[in-house]
N, C-alpha and C positions, 0 to 999 in steps of 0.2 A: 373203105374196109368196115367189116362187122366184127365184133368180137366172135371169137371162133374160128375166124378166117385163117386160111394158111397162105403164107408167102414162101416160096421155096419150102425148106425143111423147118420153118418157124410157125408156131401157132401163135396167134394174137390174142392175148388174154385180157388186158385192160387198157385203155386210151389214157395216156398220161398228159398229153398236151399237143397243141398245134402252133407252128410258127408261121412266118412269112411264106416259105417254101416246102415245108415237110410236115408231118405228123408224126408222134413218137408213141410207141405201144410198149407196154410190157409184154414180153414174149417167152415163148418156150421152145428149146431146140427138142423137137420130139424124137430125135434119134439117141440124145444122151441125157434127156431131161434136164437140161440147163437153162436156169432163168436169165434172160438177157433183154436189152433195149433194142428195139427194132425203129429205125427212123426211115419212113416212106417219103418218097417225093410225092407231093400232092397231084392227085390224078390229073388236075387241068394243066399242069407244067409237063406232062408226060411226053410232049411232042416239042418242047421247047430244048433244043439241043444245047444252047448256051447253059441254060440252067442246071440241065442235067450233067454236063461238064463240070460246072462249079459244086455241084452235089457229090458227085463221085470224086472231085478233087480233094473234097473234106475227107472222104473216107481213107483215100490214099495217104493224106498226111496224117491222120490220126492212128493209121496203122503203123507208122514210123515211130510213134511215140509211145515208149514203154516205161512210165513213171508212176509211182505210188499216188502221185498229187494230180494225175491226168487221167480223164476217162478214155481209155483206149477203143478202137475199132478194130475188130479182127475178121469181119466177112463183109462181103459186097456183092451183090447180083441184081436181077431184076425178075419180076414175076408179074405176067399179065399186063406187060407194056410198063410197068411201074419199078424205077431203080429202088433199091432200099439198101441201108447199111446196118450192121448188127455191131453194137457195143456193149459194154459193161452195164449191167444194171446196178444202179446206186440207190439203195433204200435210204432216203433221208429228206432233205429240205434243200431248197437253193438259198444262198445267201439273202437274196431278194425277199424269200419268205421269212428268213430269220429276223430281218430289219422290221418287216411288217408286223411280225408277231410280237416284238419288243415295243410296239406302239409308236414307231417313228422316233424313239429316242436313241442317244449314244448308247453303243455297246460297251460291256465293262473292258478296261483297257488289256487284262489278260486274255479275253477271247479275241481281241482286234490283233494282238500280237501273235496268238496260236495261227489265225486265219491267214495273216500277213505272211508268215514264214512258210507255210504250205503253198500258197499262191506264188509267192517269188521263188520257191524252189522249183515249181512247175515250169515259170517263165524263164529261169536260168537254163534249165534243162533243154527247153525248146528253142531258146536263143543260141545254144552252144553245140547243135549237133554236129558231129564230124562230117556228115554228108551235106550240111548246108543248114544255117539258121531257119527257123520258122518263125515268124511274128504272128501273133494271134489276131489283133487288129479289132477285136470286139471283147475285151476284157470288160465285164460288169457283173453286177451283183447276180442277176438271173443265169450267168454262165458260170458260177461258181456253186457247186453242190457241196452240201455238207452231210457227209454220211452218218449211219448210227453211231459210229465210234467217235464222232465229233471232227474227223479229219475233211479238210477242205480239199476238194478236187476240181480241177479246171476242165471245162468241156466246150462242146460247140466250136470247132475250128471251121465253120462254114465259110468264112471269108478270109482264112489264114493266108499268109503269103510265105512262099518258100522263096528266099533271097536270091537263089541261084536260078530261079526261073522267071521267064518272060512276066512283066507285071502288067495286068489287065485289070480293068474294072467294067461292070456292067454299065453300059449307056453312059460311060463317063461320070458316073454317081459315086462320091466318096463313100467307101463302106464303113460301117460302123455305126454305134448306137449314139446319138448326138449329145446324151448328157455326159458321156465317157470318152468322147473323142479328142485325140491330141490336135493341136493346131495344124501340123503339117498333114494330117488326114483330110482336113478341110481345105487346106491351100493347095497342098501338092501331094494328092493320096498315093502316087507311084514312088514317092521318094522316102517311104517310112522305113524304119528299122526297129530294132527291139527296144530303143527309147521310147517309142510311141506307145508301147504296152505299159512301160514305167509311168508315163503320163496318165493312162487310162486307169492303172491301178492306184494312183495317187489320188484320182476323183473317187475310188471306191473306198480307200482309207479315210479320205475326207468325210465321206458319208457315214462309215461306220463310227466315226468319233463325233459326228455333229447330228445325225439324223436325216440328213440331206445332202445331194450333189453341191459341189462348189458353184456351178452355175445352172441358173434357170430352175423353172418349176412346171408343173404340167400346164399352167395357163399361158406360158410363154410360147412363142412361135419358135420353129427350128433355126430359122435366121438370126433370132436374137440370142439363142443359145450358141450357135456356132460363132457369132460375132464376138461374145464374151470369151469362148475359149481362145479366140485369135488375140483380143487386145485388152481384155479387162483382167484385173487382179482379183483373186478370190478374196471373200471377206474372212478376216481372222477367224480361226475357228472358236477361240475363246469367247466371241460374241455370241455364238449358240450354245457352248458349253463350256461354262468356266472351270470345270474340272479336267479339262484337257491339259495333259503334262506338257510343259513347255518344248520338251524334246520332240514330240510329236510336230509341232508347229514348224520347225525348221525343215524337218525331212519331209514333210508334205509339201511344203512350200518349194523346196528344190525338186521333188518330183514333178511339180506343176510348172515348172519353167516353161515359158514359151518357146526359147531357143532349146533345141535337144541337147546341144553341147553344154548347157549349164545344169542338166539334170544328172541324176546318177548314170553312170556310164553303163552299168549292168544291173541286173536285178539281184545278183549276189552282193554287190556293193550296197545297194538298199537295204538288204537284209542285214548285212554287217553294220551297218549304222544303227539299225533298230535295236541290235543285240548290244553293242556298245553303249548306247544310251539307257537301255533297260536290263541291264546284267542280274538284276535281283528281282524282276517282275516275274511271278509265277505265270506261265503259259496256261491258259484255261481254255481248252476246247468247248466249243458249244454244246450245250446239254444235249445227249442223245434224244433222237426222235422216236418214240415208241411205234414200230410197226410202219408200213408204208404210209406215205403222206395221202391223204385224200385228194383227188385230183377234180375240180369241176367239170360237168360236162362241157364239151367244146362244140361250138356251132360249126356248120360248113363255112368255106371261106376263110381268106386271111384276117388273123385276129392279132398279128404281131405289129408292133409300133416300133419303127427303128429308132426312136427316142430313148431306147433302153428299158420301157416299161412294158411287161408282158401283160396284154388286156385280154381277160376271159370273160365271155358272154354266155350266160346260161341259156339252154334251149328253152324254147316257149313251153309251156306246162302242157302235156298231151291231154286231150279231150277224153274223158271215159267213154267206153264203147256202150252202145244200148240207150234206148229211149230213157230208162230210169236214171241213168247217169246224168243226161242233159237236163230232165226235170229238176234233178238235185241242184245243178249248177244254176237253173234260173231261178230255184226257190232261195238259194243262198245269195245270188245277186239282188233280188227283191228285197230280202231282209237288210242286207247292206245298205242299200237305197234308202229304205226307210229310218235306219240308224242315222246315215248320214243328214237326211233332211232334218231330223229331231234335233240332232247337234247344231244344225245351221240356225233354224228358227227359234230353239228354246233359249230364252234370255239367261245368260250367264256370263261371267267374267273369265279373262284369262287367269290361269293359275301357274304357279311355278312349278315346273316338271323337274328339272335339275339345275345344277350350278356347278361350274369349273372356275378355278382361279388360275391366273397366269401372270407372267410379267413379259415385258417387251425388251427386244434388243433395240440397238442404233437404228434398224432399218424398220422398225415397227411390227416385226414378225412376233407372233404371241407363242410363249413357251409356257403350255399347261403344265400344272404340276400340283401336287398336294405337301410337297416339301420345298421350303425355299432356304437357302443358306442365308443367315443373319447379314453379312457384311455384303452380299451380293443382290439382295432380293429388291431394293429400290421400292417404287410404288408397287403395290399388289391390285390387280384388278379381278373383278369378277365378272363371269359371262352367264347370265340366267337365261335358261331356254323355257319359253312359255307353252302351255298347253294349246294354245289357239292364239291367232294374232291378236295383239293388243288393240284396245279402243283408243281413241284420240284422249291424249292426256294422262294415260295410264302411267303410275309411277310405282316403282320398286323401291320400297324402303329397306335398307340394310343397317343394322345395328351390330357393330364391331365390339367384341368383348375381349381385352387382352389376356394373355396367358398369365400374367402376373398380378391380375385384379386391379391394377393401377389405372386403367382407362378403359372407357368405352364412349361410343359416341355415333350418332345416326347420319346417314347420308341418303339422300333421294335421288335415284336415276331415272329419268324420264325415258319412256319407250316410244319410239316412233309408232305412228299410227300404222296398223298393218304388218308390224314387225312381230316376229316370235322370238326375238332374242333381245336382251338389254345389257349392256356394259355399264361398269361402274368402276372407279378408281378410288384408292384410299392411301392417303398418307397416315402414318401413324399420330394419333392426337390423343391428349390427355383427357381427363374428365371435364375440363373446361372447354373441350374442342378446340385447343391451341395445338398447332403442330409440334411434336416433340423433336428437338434437336438431337436425333440419335436414332438408331436402327429399331426394328420392332424387337419386342422382348422374345427371347427364347421360350419356346413352348407351343402348345396348342392354342389356336386363335379361334374362337368361336362366332360366327356370324349369323344372326336371326334374318331371314329374308320374309317380306310379305309384299303382296300386291292386292289392293282393294280390302275386302274383308276376310281375305284367306288367314287361315290360323299361320302362326309363325313356322318357317321351315328352317331347321337349324344345319348349318354345314360348317365344317371345319377345315383348317389347313395348319401345318406346322411350320415353325421357323426353328431351323437347327443351329447349332453354335457355329460361330465364324470360322471360316477356313481361309487362312491368310496366305497368299502367295510367298511373302517374306515373314515367316513366324516370328523371328527375332525382333522385327521392327512393328509387328502388328500393321503391315501395310499390304496393299495389293497393287499389282501393275494395272495401270488404268488404260493403256492402250498398246499397240504395236511398237516394235523398234523401227524409227525412221532415221534415214541417213540424209546428209546435207554436207556440202563442200564449203571451203573458205580458209582463210590464213589463220595462222596459229593465234594472232592477236590484232584487233579484237576479234572476239567470237561474234559471227552474226547475231543480231538481236532476234528475239522472239517476233514473229510476224513479218520478219524480211528474210527468213531462211528459206532457200530453194530446195525442196526436198526432192530426193530423186534416188533411183535405185542403179543407176549407170553413170559412171564418171570418166572423163577423157583425160589422158595423159596431157600435160603442158597446156591445159585451159585455166591456168592461173588458182586451181582449185587448192593445192598444196597439201592440204589436209582433209581427209573424210571423218566427219563427226557422226557418232550414233547419238540417238536421243531417246529416252525411255520415261515416260511419265509414272510416278509413283503415288499412291494416295493412302495417307496414314490415318488410322482409326481416330487417333487423338488430335488429328489436325496438324500434327508437325512430328518430327522424327524424335522418338523417346530416347534415342541414344547416338552416341557416335557410331559410324559403321565404315566399312571398307569395301570398296568397288573393285572389281577385277573384270577386265574385258580381254578375251583372247581370240586373235585373228588366225584364220585359216585360210590358205591359198591351196586349191586343189586338195583339201583335206590335210594339208601339212601346215603346221603351226609356223606363223610367220612374225608374229608381233604380240606383245602383251602390254597392257595398260592397267596401272594399279594406282589407286588413290584413296587416301583416308579422307572421309567426309566427318565434319561435325555437325551437329544439330542446326548450327547457324549457317551453314553452307547452302541449305536447301531454300529455295525462294518459291513463295506462293505464286501460283500462276492463275488458278480457277478456283471461285468458291472457297479460297482459304485452305484447301485440303489436297490439291494436286501439285506434284513437285516434279520437276523434270531433272534427271540427272544424264550425264553425258560423258563419253570418252572420244579420243581422237586418235588417229593413224596418219603418219606423214606418208603421204603417197610417194615421195621421192625416195623413201628408203627401200622399197621394192618396187621397181617399174614393171613388174610382170603384169601382162594383161590376164584378163579372165575372171572367174568367180571368186569373191571372197565372202566369208561366214564369219560372223563374230558371235561370241558367246560370252554373256553377261552374267556375273555372280555377285552375290552380296553376302558378305560374311561367310564364304565359302559355298553358298547355295546358289546353284544355277537357277536363275530366273527367267531369263529370255534369251532369244537368239534371232539373228536377222541376216539377209544376204544382199550383196551389192555386186556390181560388176565394174572392171577397169577396162576401157577399151583405148585404142591408140588413137 
């Protein structure tokens, strides 16, 4: 279809995008001058009866949905042998575009909550329709639209399932996007219910808080990502974003349980958990998008990747008409070739083009930034990009100047021959080159970079004041909550604890212990403190353990700065099976939570 074409009574104005089975246009109802979105089945599928049935099924399902957080369909027909749907036109951007615009960094907590409440409201509505629940089965950032007012709206019910209808999948393939698929979508796609959407939104929530999905990357195979959904635990979010509030940890962890019975039973229950944990956090809708979002040109053919990433490739640049245009192009190519040859043969050295600073998490992933929290920074690395491949034995020299003026030192980072990037790492050192037993000083640090005879290039990064997980003790939580079983006495020693998240009654466990590492800034607890741990079974409080600790109670485990605290719960007190959640507080401040399950 071309711009200005007509399908039925709708004029096509601008192409907005294209997916695996349809293209979407901004359109206008010429009769009443109403701006709409028109979704056209791709021409090559016009004779595919199964795809046409699935396409029209989407329209039939969306026509049943009337909710402020759902994009509704209100018309369906065919023109020139191609079926089409007519939907609300939403001026704004997708959550996927919002995440990309944020540079792959976590979104602010207030914005995350606003989006979450909107999407969960949409899911709760779809899952509880009086005429029969509807499961979306493809909840992902590109299917969440954010309008100009900042309201999130769920769209694209192309593979939605009405639970009171026959369950079918095309060619036996599990429907959904692999980065956000629930385990049951992978293993038994015909057996899903609303809790599958809760898992998928848990993946979205994880990505909003960390900047990436819980499993896989663009370089992983579909099989690897599917296997992770079925059998692996997600990396704790705080390894990617130390600022994630602990309450988000247990909510996301529960949404991502492999067993649907251990997740939130409804979207409303998940929304209620968020509101209970964040009663005082102001919801902050995403910033309004000024005007229509520009849409890149879309090539013919499928450009949709079922991994959940929309991939748009630009059209080839059209050749100017006329011989003059061709001569101009040939001339430009000739000049470019001469410049390239001169650049290759003229003797010159690589120069530093740009520098980025980063820290790494436990998986070795780089977290680029210009601000680092003092007590969470650890070693700070630099990555220098060169103007051309480095010669053999090329060295980037970095001179670090501390914000407090009390130290500076030089380090050399060798570049691999032919490489255009150079990485280096710096511990904080004093003027004598000795490693300082403490964090980087707060303030702006300046680094001078040189390579060869290049003049120094100054770059800076800031070290912000410490933010402690437990301010009353100047302490950080150094890892996730872990559980192990054993008798009341003696408690199993470190190194011999059998950590698990599932325990069986009558297996001589008797007690379930939780364990949490703390890291004190001073290397030891500065004062006595009180630990409270509260157990919940099916969200009902069932046990509480309180203990007063003195400075001498904590035992150094690692490097003299990590300490493990723990509490226990007698299994025999409450033989009920099912999921248990424990919330841990120190001096009245909640600092961590975790989940385990008791089975028969």
